[in-house]
C-alpha positions as semicolon CSV with decimal commas, in nm:
position;residue;x (nm);y (nm);z (nm)
1;M;12,658;10,303;10,341
2;I;12,997;10,475;10,322
3;T;13,197;10,552;10,010
4;L;13,554;10,455;9,937
5;A;13,651;10,823;9,956
6;D;13,487;10,853;10,300
7;A;13,667;10,543;10,429
8;K;14,002;10,659;10,291
9;A;13,959;11,000;10,451
10;H;13,877;10,833;10,784
11;L;14,184;10,608;10,747
12;R;14,400;10,897;10,623
13;V;14,496;10,698;10,313
14;E;14,582;10,916;10,014
15;D;14,698;10,674;9,742
16;S;14,493;10,417;9,552
17;A;14,717;10,115;9,608
18;E;14,479;9,959;9,864
19;D;14,144;10,068;9,716
20;T;14,036;9,710;9,645
21;L;14,126;9,602;9,997
22;I;13,944;9,894;10,159
23;S;13,638;9,839;9,936
24;G;13,627;9,480;10,058
25;Y;13,640;9,600;10,418
26;I;13,351;9,840;10,348
27;D;13,145;9,551;10,206
28;A;13,230;9,326;10,504
29;A;13,149;9,599;10,756
30;T;12,820;9,685;10,584
31;E;12,714;9,321;10,572
32;H;12,805;9,280;10,940
33;I;12,593;9,579;11,038
34;E;12,304;9,461;10,816
35;G;12,315;9,125;10,992
36;R;12,307;9,288;11,335
37;V;12,028;9,541;11,275
38;G;11,824;9,358;11,010
39;W;11,814;9,653;10,769
40;R;11,927;9,681;10,409
41;L;12,203;9,943;10,412
42;R;12,350;9,897;10,065
43;E;12,222;10,050;9,742
44;P;11,842;10,075;9,730
45;T;11,667;9,778;9,572
46;E;11,312;9,650;9,546
47;L;11,218;9,399;9,817
48;T;10,900;9,217;9,911
49;W;10,828;9,184;10,282
50;R;10,563;8,952;10,426
51;L;10,411;9,126;10,727
52;Y;10,145;9,012;10,971
53;S;9,885;9,239;11,124
54;N;9,820;9,274;11,497
55;G;9,474;9,418;11,430
56;S;9,570;9,783;11,473
57;D;9,582;10,066;11,222
58;Q;9,961;10,022;11,197
59;L;10,147;9,757;11,000
60;W;10,505;9,740;11,129
61;L;10,789;9,739;10,873
62;H;11,132;9,575;10,894
63;Q;11,310;9,911;10,873
64;P;11,213;10,277;10,831
65;I;11,090;10,349;10,479
66;G;11,023;10,684;10,315
67;A;10,675;10,780;10,199
68;D;10,763;10,725;9,833
69;D;10,940;10,393;9,894
70;V;10,629;10,176;9,940
71;L;10,544;10,050;9,592
72;E;10,248;9,822;9,658
73;V;10,063;9,642;9,936
74;R;9,874;9,319;9,871
75;D;9,652;9,123;10,107
76;S;9,674;8,746;10,157
77;S;9,454;8,681;9,852
78;G;9,686;8,889;9,632
79;D;9,449;9,185;9,597
80;E;9,617;9,524;9,602
81;V;9,533;9,756;9,891
82;D;9,442;10,101;9,756
83;A;9,745;10,331;9,797
84;G;9,516;10,604;9,929
85;D;9,423;10,385;10,226
86;Y;9,763;10,401;10,398
87;V;10,070;10,619;10,439
88;S;10,428;10,524;10,528
89;R;10,541;10,669;10,862
90;G;10,897;10,550;10,921
91;Y;10,867;10,206;11,080
92;Y;10,503;10,141;10,991
93;L;10,222;10,178;10,740
94;L;9,936;10,375;10,894
95;R;9,580;10,323;10,770
96;T;9,431;10,656;10,669
97;D;9,083;10,533;10,577
98;G;8,963;10,476;10,935
99;Y;8,998;10,096;10,915
100;R;9,240;9,860;11,088
101;W;9,467;9,602;10,926
102;P;9,275;9,273;10,986
103;L;9,410;9,079;11,285
104;G;9,646;8,793;11,192
105;H;9,627;8,858;10,819
106;A;9,943;8,850;10,610
107;F;10,030;9,131;10,373
108;E;10,299;9,145;10,109
109;V;10,458;9,487;10,089
110;D;10,679;9,581;9,794
111;V;10,927;9,850;9,900
112;V;11,248;10,014;9,792
113;A;11,492;9,970;10,080
114;G;11,853;10,072;10,121
115;Y;12,072;10,377;10,115
116;V;12,267;10,546;9,838
117;A;12,642;10,526;9,908
118;G;12,741;10,812;10,136
119;S;12,396;10,845;10,290
120;G;12,216;10,685;10,581
121;R;12,190;10,715;10,955
122;S;12,502;10,889;11,083
123;D;12,556;10,650;11,375
124;L;12,541;10,344;11,148
125;M;12,780;10,512;10,905
126;Q;13,019;10,578;11,195
127;A;12,993;10,213;11,304
128;C;13,090;10,116;10,949
129;R;13,392;10,350;10,958
130;I;13,502;10,202;11,293
131;I;13,482;9,844;11,164
132;V;13,666;9,936;10,841
133;A;13,939;10,109;11,043
134;D;13,969;9,810;11,275
135;L;14,000;9,568;10,983
136;Y;14,248;9,796;10,809
137;E;14,465;9,842;11,118
138;Q;14,459;9,469;11,190
139;R;14,505;9,359;10,827
140;Q;14,825;9,166;10,906
141;D;14,631;8,953;11,155
142;L;14,307;8,944;10,953
143;A;14,308;8,567;10,914
144;Q;14,301;8,532;11,292
145;T;14,039;8,808;11,336
146;M;13,803;8,651;11,081
147;A;13,855;8,289;11,197
148;G;13,570;8,110;11,364
149;E;13,318;8,367;11,481
150;G;13,353;8,629;11,206
151;I;13,429;8,996;11,258
152;Q;13,488;9,084;11,622
153;P;13,356;9,441;11,644
154;L;13,489;9,692;11,890
155;G;13,288;9,769;12,201
156;Q;13,187;10,109;12,067
157;V;13,033;9,943;11,759
158;D;12,835;9,712;11,988
159;R;12,699;10,014;12,174
160;I;12,596;10,187;11,849
161;L;12,429;9,879;11,701
162;S;12,260;9,752;12,018
163;R;11,982;10,010;11,994
164;Y;11,880;9,875;11,651
165;E;11,885;9,505;11,729
166;R;11,549;9,336;11,742
167;V;11,447;9,172;12,064
168;R;11,311;8,823;12,004
169;V;11,031;8,710;12,233
């Protein structure tokens, strides 16, 4: 998500005495945001998602994925779906062969998800900076801040992250 250098610039910290502390705050902030939005925001890694079809030509993904980040798609019997039959379009896989994903069927999708440090959606990166700054500024009272309910994000972080949260029905 954000680099140590980015966080230190945001905090206006010039020495390296608190690098370990700030790195820990970056990790905590990133994990908090991942938990809120349901995306992998750390270094890219291979993941397998189990997705269920609604019978349309689109198979919805857990987070936006680039065209080259879908490695393989397998149907419920384990057979690979021909890579020429679909294309990644952000939040979904779109069938390009004129067929629909069969209704109710499960598919396993191997993807590379995540962001290289220093890259990602600018609003999520800013939310990370805000949380890191809040933790850093409140470091003397951190035990109280982290007690019980976990990180208590600022209202502006809530506003940034609310547009990414999934609505459960």
